[in-house]
C-alpha positions as CSV (number, residue, x, y, z in Angstrom):
1,X,27.0,-114.5,-183.8
2,X,27.9,-113.8,-180.2
3,X,28.2,-110.0,-180.5
4,X,26.1,-107.1,-179.4
5,X,26.0,-103.6,-180.9
6,X,25.1,-100.4,-179.1
7,X,25.8,-96.7,-178.9
8,X,25.9,-94.1,-176.1
9,X,25.2,-90.5,-175.5
10,X,28.9,-89.6,-176.1
11,X,28.7,-90.7,-179.7
12,X,30.6,-93.9,-179.3
13,X,29.4,-97.1,-181.0
14,X,30.6,-100.6,-179.9
15,X,30.7,-104.2,-181.1
16,X,31.1,-106.2,-177.9
17,X,31.4,-110.0,-177.3
18,X,28.5,-111.5,-175.5
19,X,30.7,-113.3,-172.9
20,X,31.9,-112.9,-169.4
21,X,35.0,-111.0,-170.7
22,X,32.8,-108.5,-172.6
23,X,35.7,-107.9,-174.9
24,X,35.3,-105.0,-177.3
25,X,35.9,-106.2,-180.9
26,X,35.8,-102.6,-182.3
27,X,34.7,-99.1,-181.4
28,X,33.8,-96.2,-183.6
29,X,33.6,-92.6,-182.3
30,X,31.1,-90.3,-184.1
31,X,30.1,-86.7,-183.7
32,X,27.1,-86.9,-181.4
33,X,25.0,-89.0,-179.2
34,X,23.4,-92.3,-180.4
35,X,20.0,-93.0,-178.9
36,X,18.4,-95.3,-181.5
37,X,18.4,-99.1,-181.5
38,X,20.7,-100.4,-184.3
39,X,19.4,-102.3,-187.2
40,X,21.4,-105.3,-188.4
41,X,21.0,-106.4,-192.0
42,X,23.4,-108.8,-193.7
43,X,27.0,-107.7,-193.1
44,X,26.1,-104.2,-191.8
45,X,24.8,-102.4,-188.8
46,X,22.7,-99.2,-189.3
47,X,21.8,-96.5,-186.8
48,X,21.1,-92.8,-186.5
49,X,22.7,-90.1,-184.4
50,X,21.9,-86.7,-183.0
51,X,24.3,-85.2,-185.6
52,X,21.4,-85.9,-188.1
53,X,23.2,-88.7,-190.0
54,X,22.2,-92.3,-190.6
55,X,25.3,-94.5,-190.6
56,X,26.0,-97.9,-192.2
57,X,29.0,-99.7,-190.7
58,X,30.5,-103.0,-191.5
59,X,29.4,-105.1,-188.6
60,X,32.7,-107.1,-188.5
61,X,35.1,-104.2,-188.7
62,X,33.3,-101.0,-187.8
63,X,34.4,-99.3,-191.1
64,X,31.9,-96.7,-192.2
65,X,30.4,-97.8,-195.5
66,X,28.2,-94.7,-196.0
67,X,26.2,-92.1,-194.1
68,X,23.2,-90.0,-195.1
69,X,22.8,-86.6,-193.6
70,X,19.5,-85.0,-192.7
71,X,18.6,-81.5,-191.4
72,X,17.4,-82.7,-188.0
73,X,18.4,-85.4,-185.4
74,X,17.8,-89.1,-185.8
75,X,16.5,-90.4,-182.5
76,X,14.4,-93.4,-183.5
77,X,15.3,-96.8,-185.0
78,X,15.4,-97.5,-188.7
79,X,13.6,-100.3,-190.5
80,X,14.3,-101.9,-193.8
81,X,15.2,-104.8,-196.0
82,X,17.9,-105.8,-198.6
83,X,16.8,-103.0,-200.9
84,X,16.1,-100.0,-198.7
85,X,16.4,-98.4,-195.3
86,X,13.5,-96.2,-194.0
87,X,14.0,-93.8,-191.0
88,X,12.7,-90.5,-189.6
89,X,14.4,-87.3,-188.6
90,X,13.3,-84.4,-186.4
91,X,13.3,-82.3,-189.6
92,X,9.8,-83.8,-190.2
93,X,10.7,-86.2,-193.0
94,X,10.5,-89.9,-193.5
95,X,13.4,-91.0,-195.7
96,X,14.1,-94.0,-197.8
97,X,17.7,-94.7,-198.9
98,X,19.2,-97.7,-200.7
99,X,20.9,-100.2,-198.4
100,X,23.9,-100.6,-200.6
101,X,25.1,-97.0,-201.1
102,X,22.8,-94.8,-198.9
103,X,21.5,-92.9,-201.9
104,X,18.0,-91.4,-201.5
105,X,15.0,-93.1,-203.0
106,X,12.4,-90.7,-201.7
107,X,11.3,-88.6,-198.7
108,X,7.8,-87.9,-197.3
109,X,7.1,-84.8,-195.2
110,X,4.8,-85.5,-192.3
111,X,2.1,-83.0,-191.2
112,X,3.2,-83.2,-187.5
113,X,6.1,-84.5,-185.4
114,X,6.9,-88.1,-186.1
115,X,6.8,-90.1,-182.9
116,X,7.0,-93.8,-183.9
117,X,9.7,-95.9,-185.4
118,X,8.8,-96.5,-189.1
119,X,8.0,-100.1,-190.0
120,X,8.6,-101.6,-193.4
121,X,6.4,-104.5,-194.3
122,X,6.7,-105.9,-197.8
123,X,5.7,-103.0,-200.1
124,X,4.4,-100.7,-197.4
125,X,5.8,-98.3,-194.8
126,X,4.0,-97.4,-191.6
127,X,4.5,-94.6,-189.0
128,X,2.5,-92.3,-186.7
129,X,2.7,-88.7,-185.7
130,X,2.2,-86.6,-182.5
131,X,-1.4,-85.6,-183.6
132,X,-2.7,-89.1,-183.7
133,X,-2.4,-89.7,-187.4
134,X,-1.2,-93.1,-188.6
135,X,0.1,-93.4,-192.1
136,X,0.7,-96.1,-194.7
137,X,3.1,-95.2,-197.6
138,X,4.0,-97.0,-200.8
139,X,7.5,-98.3,-200.1
140,X,8.6,-97.9,-203.7
141,X,8.0,-94.1,-204.0
142,X,6.8,-92.8,-200.6
143,X,3.2,-91.9,-201.8
144,X,0.4,-92.0,-199.3
145,X,-1.8,-95.1,-199.5
146,X,-4.0,-94.4,-196.5
147,X,-4.1,-92.5,-193.3
148,X,-6.3,-92.8,-190.2
149,X,-6.7,-90.5,-187.2
150,X,-6.7,-92.1,-183.8
151,X,-7.7,-90.9,-180.4
152,X,-4.8,-90.1,-178.1
153,X,-1.1,-89.8,-178.9
154,X,0.5,-92.8,-180.6
155,X,3.0,-94.8,-178.6
156,X,6.3,-95.3,-180.5
157,X,6.5,-99.0,-181.0
158,X,3.8,-100.7,-183.1
159,X,3.9,-104.5,-183.8
160,X,3.0,-106.3,-187.1
161,X,1.8,-109.8,-187.8
162,X,0.8,-111.0,-191.2
163,X,-2.0,-108.6,-192.4
164,X,-2.5,-106.8,-189.1
165,X,-0.7,-103.9,-187.3
166,X,-1.2,-103.4,-183.6
167,X,-0.9,-99.8,-182.2
168,X,-1.1,-98.4,-178.7
169,X,-2.1,-94.8,-178.1
170,X,-2.4,-93.1,-174.7
171,X,-6.0,-94.2,-174.5
172,X,-6.5,-97.3,-176.7
173,X,-5.0,-100.5,-178.0
174,X,-6.0,-101.2,-181.7
175,X,-5.6,-103.7,-184.5
176,X,-5.8,-102.3,-188.0
177,X,-5.8,-104.0,-191.4
178,X,-2.5,-103.4,-193.1
179,X,-4.1,-103.1,-196.5
180,X,-6.7,-100.4,-195.9
181,X,-6.3,-99.1,-192.3
182,X,-9.7,-100.4,-191.3
183,X,-10.2,-101.1,-187.6
184,X,-10.4,-104.8,-186.7
185,X,-10.8,-104.2,-182.9
186,X,-10.2,-101.6,-180.3
187,X,-10.1,-101.6,-176.5
188,X,-9.8,-98.8,-174.0
189,X,-6.7,-98.5,-171.9
190,X,-5.8,-96.7,-168.7
191,X,-4.1,-93.5,-169.7
192,X,-0.5,-94.3,-170.7
193,X,2.4,-91.9,-171.3
194,X,4.8,-94.6,-172.6
195,X,4.4,-98.2,-173.5
196,X,5.6,-100.9,-175.9
197,X,3.6,-103.4,-177.9
198,X,5.2,-106.8,-178.6
199,X,3.9,-110.0,-180.2
200,X,4.9,-113.3,-178.5
201,X,3.3,-116.5,-179.7
202,X,-0.4,-116.3,-179.4
203,X,-0.3,-113.2,-177.1
204,X,0.0,-109.5,-177.7
205,X,2.0,-107.9,-174.9
206,X,1.6,-104.4,-173.6
207,X,4.4,-103.3,-171.4
208,X,3.4,-100.1,-169.5
209,X,6.9,-99.2,-168.2
210,X,5.6,-98.8,-164.7
211,X,4.7,-102.1,-163.0
212,X,3.1,-104.6,-165.4
213,X,2.9,-106.5,-168.7
214,X,-0.7,-107.1,-169.9
215,X,-1.5,-110.0,-172.3
216,X,-4.2,-109.7,-174.9
217,X,-5.5,-111.9,-177.7
218,X,-4.2,-110.5,-181.0
219,X,-7.3,-111.9,-182.7
220,X,-10.0,-110.3,-180.6
221,X,-8.3,-107.9,-178.2
222,X,-9.6,-109.8,-175.2
223,X,-7.5,-109.3,-172.1
224,X,-5.8,-112.6,-171.1
225,X,-4.1,-111.5,-167.9
226,X,-1.6,-109.2,-166.3
227,X,1.8,-109.9,-164.8
228,X,2.9,-107.3,-162.1
229,X,6.5,-106.6,-161.2
230,X,7.4,-106.6,-157.5
231,X,10.4,-104.4,-157.3
232,X,12.7,-103.8,-154.4
233,X,14.9,-100.8,-154.1
234,X,15.2,-98.7,-157.2
235,X,15.7,-101.2,-160.1
236,X,16.5,-100.1,-163.7
237,X,13.6,-101.0,-166.0
238,X,14.2,-101.4,-169.7
239,X,11.8,-101.6,-172.6
240,X,12.0,-104.2,-175.4
241,X,14.4,-102.0,-177.3
242,X,16.8,-101.6,-174.4
243,X,15.7,-98.1,-173.6
244,X,16.3,-97.1,-169.9
245,X,13.0,-95.9,-168.4
246,X,13.9,-94.9,-164.8
């Protein structure tokens, strides 16, 4: 509706008109830096902060509807639906809270540092950790449905389409079956430190943050082509979530 929502490292969160005037509709000042991409659902905008809280604000007025406090920092984006919001904290937990009031439904303690944004798909929650483990949880109660261990460190942004989840690690790009974690296909990659996976039409895009976007078939993993960036000077490069990379 012609507005954009974003936070900054000073703990300020803005609703700004998408126009030449860039008029600020409202601003909310919180206690610590905001580094996660906001999640917009219905009439609210939800995001985490370094103060360890997940905030739900009215997207029209900026009024705080509720907040849920954790023992760590919230640096990654939340995911959810009309019933629940799922997010991770540096305290090692994945949390599920109700969207309406922010009351806790469940939490799941990971065995290692969580390094992906959680993804909610229907009745399942997916996330990965720093030791290469990728998890599928029951969205209703947080119980473990399946877990696979992958080679390399998992890159933070998986992509989902129908019954398949696409995951990049520092050494491979994979497609896994959502229902059981079985591998559909896997291809080797040049060693990556950061990247992003995005579905666009009939292509799976891998953005390596350095100089290229590579296109793959989401059905077979076959490489379709690569687009290289020809930069001049020292341009600012952003990933698909708006994260500054250099």
